RODO-2510 file (C-alpha; in nm, 4 decimals, decimal comma):
residues 373
     n   res          X          Y          Z
     1     x    -2,1370    -6,4286     6,4947
     2     x    -2,3898    -6,5842     6,7309
     3     x    -2,5770    -6,9119     6,6804
     4     x    -2,9472    -6,8671     6,6116
     5     x    -3,0420    -7,2274     6,7010
     6     x    -2,8844    -7,5230     6,8775
     7     x    -2,6364    -7,7069     6,6557
     8     x    -2,6320    -8,0857     6,7077
     9     x    -2,4100    -8,3623     6,5771
    10     x    -2,5271    -8,6194     6,3216
    11     x    -2,2264    -8,8491     6,3600
    12     x    -1,9504    -8,9831     6,5809
    13     x    -1,6228    -8,7978     6,6048
    14     x    -1,3920    -8,9732     6,5525
    15     x    -1,5745    -9,2229     6,3356
    16     x    -1,3051    -9,4901     6,3791
    17     x    -1,0514    -9,5729     6,6526
    18     x    -0,7532    -9,3417     6,6009
    19     x    -0,3981    -9,3577     6,7245
    20     x    -0,2966    -9,0711     6,9520
    21     x     0,0747    -9,1454     6,9046
    22     x     0,3277    -9,2710     6,6540
    23     x     0,4027    -9,6304     6,7455
    24     x     0,2527    -9,9750     6,7016
    25     x    -0,0978   -10,1179     6,7167
    26     x    -0,0920   -10,4026     6,9695
    27     x    -0,3133   -10,6371     7,1651
    28     x    -0,2579   -10,4923     7,5114
    29     x    -0,2461   -10,8302     7,6888
    30     x     0,0677   -10,9145     7,4845
    31     x     0,2539   -10,6355     7,6691
    32     x     0,1544   -10,7149     8,0277
    33     x     0,4635   -10,7524     8,2467
    34     x     0,7004   -10,6049     7,9890
    35     x     0,9959   -10,4045     8,1177
    36     x     1,3399   -10,2917     8,0035
    37     x     1,4924   -10,5857     8,1840
    38     x     1,2377   -10,8338     8,0524
    39     x     1,0862   -10,7003     7,7293
    40     x     0,7985   -10,8540     7,5365
    41     x     0,8744   -10,9534     7,1767
    42     x     0,6197   -10,8810     6,9036
    43     x     0,6316   -10,9590     6,5337
    44     x     0,5670   -10,6542     6,3105
    45     x     0,3343   -10,7783     6,0351
    46     x     0,2799   -10,4494     5,8468
    47     x     0,1602   -10,0921     5,8837
    48     x    -0,1645    -9,8973     5,8496
    49     x    -0,0937    -9,5995     5,6188
    50     x    -0,2419    -9,2610     5,7038
    51     x    -0,5759    -9,1965     5,5377
    52     x    -0,6470    -9,5630     5,4699
    53     x    -0,8498    -9,8339     5,6410
    54     x    -0,6760   -10,1329     5,7931
    55     x    -0,6602   -10,4679     5,6185
    56     x    -0,4352   -10,6149     5,8896
    57     x    -0,5855   -10,8555     6,1426
    58     x    -0,3563   -10,8965     6,4427
    59     x    -0,3056   -11,2292     6,6110
    60     x    -0,1522   -11,2690     6,9584
    61     x     0,2163   -11,1797     6,9505
    62     x     0,1826   -10,9450     6,6534
    63     x     0,2012   -10,5645     6,6059
    64     x     0,1544   -10,3171     6,3179
    65     x     0,3053    -9,9739     6,2635
    66     x     0,0669    -9,6897     6,3509
    67     x     0,0774    -9,3138     6,2976
    68     x    -0,0730    -9,0266     6,4946
    69     x    -0,4308    -8,9766     6,3762
    70     x    -0,4307    -9,2974     6,1756
    71     x    -0,6444    -9,6084     6,2069
    72     x    -0,5515    -9,9013     6,4305
    73     x    -0,4939   -10,2502     6,2967
    74     x    -0,7972   -10,4786     6,3317
    75     x    -0,8241   -10,6533     6,6741
    76     x    -0,5735   -10,4070     6,8266
    77     x    -0,6905   -10,2374     7,1455
    78     x    -0,3907   -10,0144     7,2335
    79     x    -0,0945    -9,8241     7,0929
    80     x     0,2560    -9,8656     7,2278
    81     x     0,4585    -9,5463     7,1760
    82     x     0,7586    -9,5857     6,9502
    83     x     0,9760    -9,4447     7,2315
    84     x     0,8870    -9,7484     7,4446
    85     x     1,0074    -9,9981     7,1857
    86     x     1,3303   -10,0874     7,0145
    87     x     1,4009   -10,3132     6,7167
    88     x     1,5143   -10,6674     6,7908
    89     x     1,5612   -10,7528     6,4218
    90     x     1,4068   -10,6589     6,0869
    91     x     1,0629   -10,8020     6,1757
    92     x     1,0527   -10,7987     6,5573
    93     x     1,0346   -10,5260     6,8232
    94     x     1,1080   -10,5311     7,1932
    95     x     0,8306   -10,3737     7,4049
    96     x     0,9891   -10,2082     7,7086
    97     x     0,6742   -10,1247     7,9107
    98     x     0,3154   -10,2490     7,9256
    99     x     0,0093   -10,0668     7,7918
   100     x    -0,3465   -10,0914     7,9180
   101     x    -0,6500   -10,1552     7,6963
   102     x    -0,7382    -9,8284     7,5197
   103     x    -0,4072    -9,6582     7,6006
   104     x    -0,3094    -9,3931     7,3418
   105     x    -0,6285    -9,4675     7,1471
   106     x    -0,9001    -9,2124     7,0657
   107     x    -1,2180    -9,4180     7,0678
   108     x    -1,5174    -9,3872     6,8345
   109     x    -1,7366    -9,0995     6,9563
   110     x    -1,4901    -8,9961     7,2269
   111     x    -1,5013    -8,6339     7,1060
   112     x    -1,8697    -8,6075     7,0107
   113     x    -2,1627    -8,8458     6,9576
   114     x    -2,4792    -8,8290     6,7434
   115     x    -2,7391    -8,6069     6,9082
   116     x    -2,4862    -8,4181     7,1218
   117     x    -2,5255    -8,0394     7,1263
   118     x    -2,2199    -7,8997     6,9531
   119     x    -2,3031    -7,5299     7,0030
   120     x    -2,5991    -7,3997     7,1994
   121     x    -2,8264    -7,1207     7,0783
   122     x    -2,6834    -6,7819     7,1714
   123     x    -2,3217    -6,8982     7,1584
   124     x    -2,0619    -6,6545     7,0246
   125     x    -1,8668    -6,8483     6,7630
   126     x    -1,4916    -6,8775     6,8194
   127     x    -1,2109    -7,0075     6,5965
   128     x    -1,2130    -7,3496     6,7668
   129     x    -1,5905    -7,3731     6,7200
   130     x    -1,5466    -7,3373     6,3445
   131     x    -1,2946    -7,6221     6,3559
   132     x    -1,5417    -7,8379     6,5463
   133     x    -1,8211    -7,7648     6,2997
   134     x    -1,6088    -7,8446     5,9961
   135     x    -1,4866    -8,1690     6,1542
   136     x    -1,8537    -8,2778     6,1455
   137     x    -1,9013    -8,1604     5,7874
   138     x    -2,1183    -7,8665     5,8918
   139     x    -2,0324    -7,5938     5,6432
   140     x    -2,3444    -7,3804     5,6922
   141     x    -2,5442    -7,2804     5,9991
   142     x    -2,8004    -7,0263     6,1119
   143     x    -2,6658    -6,7193     6,2909
   144     x    -2,8357    -6,4052     6,4197
   145     x    -2,8187    -6,1026     6,1922
   146     x    -2,5654    -5,8429     6,3000
   147     x    -2,7483    -5,5425     6,4474
   148     x    -2,7266    -5,2214     6,2460
   149     x    -2,6458    -4,9129     6,4527
   150     x    -2,7405    -4,5761     6,3043
   151     x    -2,5120    -4,2911     6,4126
   152     x    -2,6153    -3,9245     6,3985
   153     x    -2,3556    -3,6615     6,4896
   154     x    -2,5043    -3,3227     6,5732
   155     x    -2,3471    -2,9812     6,5999
   156     x    -2,3124    -2,6616     6,3948
   157     x    -1,9405    -2,6653     6,4766
   158     x    -1,8633    -3,0032     6,3135
   159     x    -1,6845    -3,0454     5,9822
   160     x    -1,5578    -3,3552     5,8023
   161     x    -1,2184    -3,4849     5,9255
   162     x    -1,0582    -3,4184     5,5858
   163     x    -1,1424    -3,0472     5,6058
   164     x    -0,9394    -2,7723     5,7682
   165     x    -1,1610    -2,6287     6,0455
   166     x    -1,2315    -2,2583     6,0457
   167     x    -1,2185    -2,0672     6,3746
   168     x    -1,4906    -2,2079     6,6004
   169     x    -1,5160    -2,5361     6,4095
   170     x    -1,3857    -2,8844     6,5015
   171     x    -1,3427    -3,2043     6,3037
   172     x    -1,6034    -3,4744     6,3569
   173     x    -1,4357    -3,7652     6,5390
   174     x    -1,7295    -3,9237     6,7248
   175     x    -1,8868    -4,0709     6,4100
   176     x    -1,5698    -4,2688     6,3504
   177     x    -1,4781    -4,3646     6,7073
   178     x    -1,8377    -4,4794     6,7702
   179     x    -1,8392    -4,6690     6,4390
   180     x    -1,5211    -4,8485     6,5418
   181     x    -1,6721    -4,9359     6,8797
   182     x    -1,9838    -5,0710     6,7063
   183     x    -1,7729    -5,2991     6,4859
   184     x    -1,5708    -5,4168     6,7861
   185     x    -1,8946    -5,4963     6,9732
   186     x    -2,0282    -5,7035     6,6826
   187     x    -2,2560    -5,4568     6,5058
   188     x    -2,2670    -5,2804     6,1703
   189     x    -2,2266    -4,9015     6,1917
   190     x    -2,4536    -4,6932     5,9697
   191     x    -2,3365    -4,3307     5,9784
   192     x    -2,6323    -4,1130     5,8819
   193     x    -2,5070    -3,7554     5,8573
   194     x    -2,3585    -3,4546     6,0268
   195     x    -2,6632    -3,2467     6,1170
   196     x    -2,7018    -2,8922     6,2408
   197     x    -2,8481    -2,7819     6,5714
   198     x    -3,2025    -2,7457     6,4438
   199     x    -3,4979    -2,9593     6,5432
   200     x    -3,6116    -3,0170     6,1844
   201     x    -3,2750    -3,1384     6,0536
   202     x    -3,2199    -3,3682     6,3515
   203     x    -3,5690    -3,5150     6,3295
   204     x    -3,5272    -3,5763     5,9553
   205     x    -3,1963    -3,7550     6,0200
   206     x    -3,3566    -3,9581     6,2988
   207     x    -3,6373    -4,0774     6,0689
   208     x    -3,3737    -4,1982     5,8216
   209     x    -3,1829    -4,3619     6,1084
   210     x    -3,4979    -4,5479     6,2133
   211     x    -3,5391    -4,6862     5,8617
   212     x    -3,1793    -4,8050     5,8301
   213     x    -3,0894    -4,9190     6,1805
   214     x    -3,1981    -5,1407     6,4693
   215     x    -3,0381    -4,9090     6,7260
   216     x    -3,0097    -4,5301     6,7008
   217     x    -2,7262    -4,3295     6,8545
   218     x    -2,7170    -3,9507     6,8734
   219     x    -2,3742    -3,8036     6,9366
   220     x    -2,3985    -3,4720     7,1248
   221     x    -2,7193    -3,2858     7,1897
   222     x    -2,7971    -3,4680     7,5154
   223     x    -2,7429    -3,1778     7,7559
   224     x    -3,0112    -2,9292     7,8524
   225     x    -2,9062    -2,6121     7,6732
   226     x    -3,1204    -2,4493     7,4048
   227     x    -2,9178    -2,6194     7,1268
   228     x    -2,9422    -2,9718     7,2726
   229     x    -3,2501    -3,1238     7,1126
   230     x    -3,1955    -3,4987     7,1193
   231     x    -3,4542    -3,5589     7,3917
   232     x    -3,7173    -3,3600     7,2054
   233     x    -3,6434    -3,5414     6,8790
   234     x    -3,6722    -3,8853     7,0444
   235     x    -3,9982    -3,7876     7,2142
   236     x    -4,1416    -3,6674     6,8827
   237     x    -4,0873    -3,9957     6,6970
   238     x    -4,2771    -4,2561     6,8985
   239     x    -4,3648    -4,4042     7,2339
   240     x    -4,2435    -4,4278     7,5015
   241     x    -3,9756    -4,1810     7,3895
   242     x    -3,7228    -4,0708     7,6497
   243     x    -3,7088    -4,3027     7,9512
   244     x    -3,4002    -4,1658     8,1271
   245     x    -3,2285    -3,8297     8,0905
   246     x    -2,9199    -3,8123     8,3079
   247     x    -2,7319    -4,0884     8,4893
   248     x    -2,5154    -4,0708     8,8029
   249     x    -2,1753    -4,1157     8,6417
   250     x    -1,8790    -3,8982     8,5476
   251     x    -1,8097    -3,8518     8,2656
   252     x    -2,1412    -3,9087     8,0905
   253     x    -2,4006    -3,7530     8,3182
   254     x    -2,6325    -3,6060     8,0466
   255     x    -2,6850    -3,9416     7,8721
   256     x    -3,0317    -4,0079     7,7246
   257     x    -3,1924    -4,3531     7,7090
   258     x    -3,5109    -4,3912     7,5070
   259     x    -3,7210    -4,6253     7,2938
   260     x    -3,8839    -4,5396     6,9620
   261     x    -4,1277    -4,8077     6,8472
   262     x    -3,9247    -5,0884     7,0077
   263     x    -3,5923    -4,9533     6,8848
   264     x    -3,3403    -4,8290     7,1446
   265     x    -3,2404    -4,4672     7,0974
   266     x    -2,9511    -4,3277     7,2972
   267     x    -2,8126    -3,9801     7,3242
   268     x    -2,4408    -3,9895     7,4032
   269     x    -2,2544    -3,6829     7,5230
   270     x    -2,0511    -3,5127     7,2520
   271     x    -1,7287    -3,5201     7,4520
   272     x    -1,5292    -3,8223     7,3271
   273     x    -1,4270    -3,9524     7,6705
   274     x    -1,7879    -3,9377     7,7908
   275     x    -1,9147    -4,1011     7,4714
   276     x    -1,6704    -4,3923     7,5000
   277     x    -1,7468    -4,4549     7,8678
   278     x    -2,1238    -4,4531     7,8068
   279     x    -2,0873    -4,6724     7,4979
   280     x    -1,9139    -4,9440     7,7012
   281     x    -2,1709    -4,9205     7,9801
   282     x    -2,4923    -4,9054     7,7757
   283     x    -2,4555    -4,9478     7,4007
   284     x    -2,2276    -5,2522     7,3965
   285     x    -2,4681    -5,4670     7,6054
   286     x    -2,7569    -5,3645     7,3761
   287     x    -2,5585    -5,4694     7,0672
   288     x    -2,4761    -5,8031     7,2285
   289     x    -2,8424    -5,8569     7,3174
   290     x    -2,9532    -5,7778     6,9618
   291     x    -2,6824    -6,0157     6,8349
   292     x    -2,8506    -6,3010     7,0228
   293     x    -2,5857    -6,3432     7,2938
   294     x    -2,7147    -6,5276     7,5986
   295     x    -2,4676    -6,3564     7,8290
   296     x    -2,2769    -6,0311     7,8145
   297     x    -1,9008    -6,0959     7,7799
   298     x    -1,7066    -5,9411     8,0636
   299     x    -1,4205    -5,7059     7,9701
   300     x    -1,0635    -5,8240     8,0149
   301     x    -0,9216    -5,6879     8,3398
   302     x    -0,5923    -5,6693     8,5270
   303     x    -0,5089    -5,5766     8,8852
   304     x    -0,2750    -5,2835     8,9420
   305     x    -0,1710    -5,0405     9,2167
   306     x    -0,2555    -4,6725     9,1952
   307     x     0,0344    -4,4314     9,1578
   308     x    -0,1686    -4,1285     9,2743
   309     x    -0,4694    -4,0374     9,4879
   310     x    -0,7980    -4,0000     9,2976
   311     x    -1,0616    -3,7677     9,4479
   312     x    -1,4319    -3,8316     9,3891
   313     x    -1,7751    -3,7292     9,5120
   314     x    -2,0132    -3,9733     9,6779
   315     x    -2,3359    -4,0265     9,4861
   316     x    -2,1906    -4,0961     9,1425
   317     x    -1,9697    -4,3504     8,9717
   318     x    -1,6466    -4,2074     8,8351
   319     x    -1,4667    -4,3676     8,5423
   320     x    -1,0992    -4,2722     8,5309
   321     x    -0,8627    -4,3337     8,2409
   322     x    -0,5334    -4,4940     8,3414
   323     x    -0,2034    -4,5802     8,1830
   324     x    -0,0436    -4,9100     8,2867
   325     x     0,3228    -4,9120     8,3874
   326     x     0,5306    -5,2284     8,4386
   327     x     0,8067    -5,1716     8,6900
   328     x     1,0077    -5,4126     8,9112
   329     x     0,7765    -5,7023     8,8197
   330     x     0,4787    -5,4993     8,9419
   331     x     0,1897    -5,3401     8,7533
   332     x     0,0891    -4,9828     8,8327
   333     x    -0,2042    -4,7689     8,7188
   334     x    -0,1232    -4,4048     8,6535
   335     x    -0,4418    -4,1921     8,6378
   336     x    -0,4701    -3,9677     8,3324
   337     x    -0,6651    -3,6621     8,4389
   338     x    -0,8171    -3,4478     8,1676
   339     x    -1,1413    -3,2868     8,0614
   340     x    -1,3857    -3,5190     7,8847
   341     x    -1,3567    -3,3269     7,5575
   342     x    -0,9861    -3,4106     7,5198
   343     x    -0,9491    -3,7103     7,2879
   344     x    -0,5849    -3,7699     7,3820
   345     x    -0,6947    -3,8509     7,7347
   346     x    -0,8227    -4,1695     7,5711
   347     x    -0,5342    -4,2143     7,3287
   348     x    -0,2805    -4,2181     7,6112
   349     x    -0,4779    -4,4617     7,8269
   350     x    -0,4740    -4,8429     7,8442
   351     x    -0,8042    -4,8843     8,0282
   352     x    -1,0418    -4,7483     8,2899
   353     x    -1,1053    -4,7939     8,6595
   354     x    -1,4386    -4,7413     8,8312
   355     x    -1,4769    -4,5501     9,1563
   356     x    -1,7924    -4,6816     9,3277
   357     x    -2,1035    -4,4732     9,3842
   358     x    -2,0574    -4,4490     9,7625
   359     x    -1,6825    -4,3798     9,7598
   360     x    -1,5118    -4,0500     9,8257
   361     x    -1,2143    -4,1475     9,6111
   362     x    -0,9183    -4,3840     9,6138
   363     x    -0,5799    -4,3491     9,7798
   364     x    -0,2375    -4,4053     9,6273
   365     x    -0,1223    -4,7735     9,6446
   366     x    -0,4824    -4,9000     9,6464
   367     x    -0,5184    -5,2153     9,4350
   368     x    -0,7645    -5,1466     9,1547
   369     x    -0,9222    -5,3446     8,8725
   370     x    -0,8456    -5,1997     8,5290
   371     x    -1,0847    -5,2765     8,2435
   372     x    -0,8587    -5,2947     7,9400
   373     x    -0,9180    -5,1361     7,6017
***
């Protein structure tokens, strides 16, 4: 989730001086000059139990047992680690090294002070952030609503995945792969329906998608054949309609980008490889923006060496699936070539590499950056 407003602290953390080590609360000046050959001797006058305040007031030459995270004895200004002491008798310890004022002590407000910004607006909340909030007693906060992404899969050939396809039919997979990508990106998928290749049915589904979602995704129907109607449907529903039809990438060239009454509407190619590439490039940043993120999180990447040449054409960006191979303490990227309608091209891959717009391809042994799945 993403913070909707700045979150500020109302208190000091810690609210009392805390020991950072198991040992003894001491007055630091009592330890100056101490060494293994000439230790300082301190009288142990008690201990400060964990979870309790101190009722011990140290005088010069005295110490009190202390525990990690516990309170210091009154008038103490340092902790001597237990490893740097040894017992002289039942009530006295030898201090084998000096400590400076404040050593091994977490001071009041050292972690956070009143008025400090704990989490800024637009911050994606992590596990450690939850710990920091709870340490300040903040058990509720305002976060941005998760964006709802309506998904419409089009095609007369599609049947539900639990059906046995007849000749000419295929199981619908894009609804589910796109839904999974939406969840991973921080959105809520709202599958609308499998709709046929007719303008009326697609427009009816799109109206429902507009009502239920903040972002609308059409799967398939973005090409320019007589049965690809996504652009016409988007244009029919509101201004400005289609803004872009076709982008200079492979796979994913026939992608549609539009707006319907301030709601993004995208037409993704029906081929699963194309749909996944375009989702990462376009849909994921939109979901993050709608989630309130100030910055788009970069994908995790690794550097690897190509095992084969990859041809390309100048004038477009190519996105190639690769499998990573660890061999002889080196990391290699093995290109997985396959048509964009083959789902197992994706299943067998660990990530993608991008061939730049002005490149004619990449040679074997070139170091590449792999964006990991």
